[in-house]
C-alpha positions as CSV (number, residue, x, y, z in Angstrom):
1,M,13.7,16.2,6.4
2,K,10.7,14.4,9.0
3,L,12.3,10.4,9.2
4,L,9.7,7.7,9.7
5,R,10.0,4.9,11.7
6,F,8.2,1.4,10.9
7,R,4.8,2.3,13.1
8,D,4.7,5.5,11.1
9,L,5.2,3.1,7.8
10,Q,1.9,1.4,9.7
11,A,-0.1,3.9,10.7
12,R,-0.1,5.6,7.6
13,G,-1.1,1.8,6.2
14,V,1.5,1.2,3.8
15,I,2.6,-1.9,5.7
16,N,0.8,-4.6,8.2
17,S,4.1,-6.4,9.1
18,W,7.9,-6.3,8.8
19,P,7.6,-9.5,6.2
20,M,5.5,-6.7,4.3
21,L,7.3,-4.7,4.1
22,K,10.8,-6.8,2.9
23,R,8.6,-8.0,0.5
24,R,7.2,-4.3,-0.3
25,I,11.2,-3.5,-0.8
26,E,12.2,-6.3,-2.5
27,R,9.1,-6.8,-5.1
28,D,8.0,-3.3,-5.2
29,G,10.1,-1.4,-4.9
30,F,10.1,0.1,-1.8
31,P,13.1,2.5,-0.6
32,R,15.3,0.7,1.6
33,G,15.5,3.4,4.2
34,R,18.7,3.9,6.3
35,M,20.4,2.8,9.8
36,I,19.9,5.1,12.4
37,G,21.2,2.6,15.6
38,P,22.3,-0.6,15.1
39,N,19.0,-1.9,15.3
40,S,16.2,1.3,14.2
41,R,15.5,2.0,10.2
42,A,14.2,5.1,9.2
43,W,12.3,6.2,5.7
44,S,12.5,10.1,4.9
45,E,9.0,11.1,4.6
46,D,9.4,12.2,1.0
47,E,11.1,9.2,-0.6
48,V,8.0,7.3,1.2
49,E,5.5,9.6,-0.8
50,R,7.5,9.3,-3.9
51,W,6.5,5.8,-4.0
52,L,3.4,5.6,-2.7
53,K,2.5,8.5,-5.8
54,S,3.9,5.7,-8.1
55,R,2.2,2.9,-7.2
56,P,-1.1,2.2,-9.3
57,V,-4.4,3.7,-8.9
58,A,-6.4,1.1,-9.6
59,G,-6.0,-2.6,-10.6
60,P,-6.3,-4.6,-14.1
61,A,-9.6,-5.0,-14.9
62,L,-11.8,-8.0,-13.9
63,R,-12.6,-11.3,-15.5
64,G,-14.8,-13.7,-15.1
65,A,-16.7,-14.7,-11.7
66,A,-14.9,-11.8,-10.2
67,K,-16.9,-9.3,-13.4
68,T,-19.8,-11.5,-12.2
69,R,-19.8,-10.6,-8.5
70,A,-19.0,-6.6,-8.8
71,R,-21.7,-6.3,-11.4
72,A,-24.1,-8.1,-9.2
73,K,-23.2,-6.2,-5.9
74,A,-23.2,-3.1,-8.1
75,C,-27.4,-4.0,-8.5
76,K,-27.9,-4.2,-5.9
77,S,-26.3,-1.2,-3.7
78,A,-28.8,0.4,-6.7
79,A,-31.6,-1.0,-6.3
80,A,-30.9,-0.3,-2.5
81,T,-30.6,3.6,-3.0
82,I,-34.2,3.3,-5.7
């Protein structure tokens, strides 16, 4: 079992900061990890991978102004390739 430290989670793009980690644990069900020392926490690679696979791949459908901007952006990029 490989253990991941905070900096490993940052390198994988799972979190950016300690407050973000706390929010992920409280709101998104991110594993709490385990204490490996008085001020050291680590997560097993398996539990982090399971959590990542359980996350949604895409967000909700765009509505309103966001939908209009996304459509205009797609049209511009299609026109640039022609």
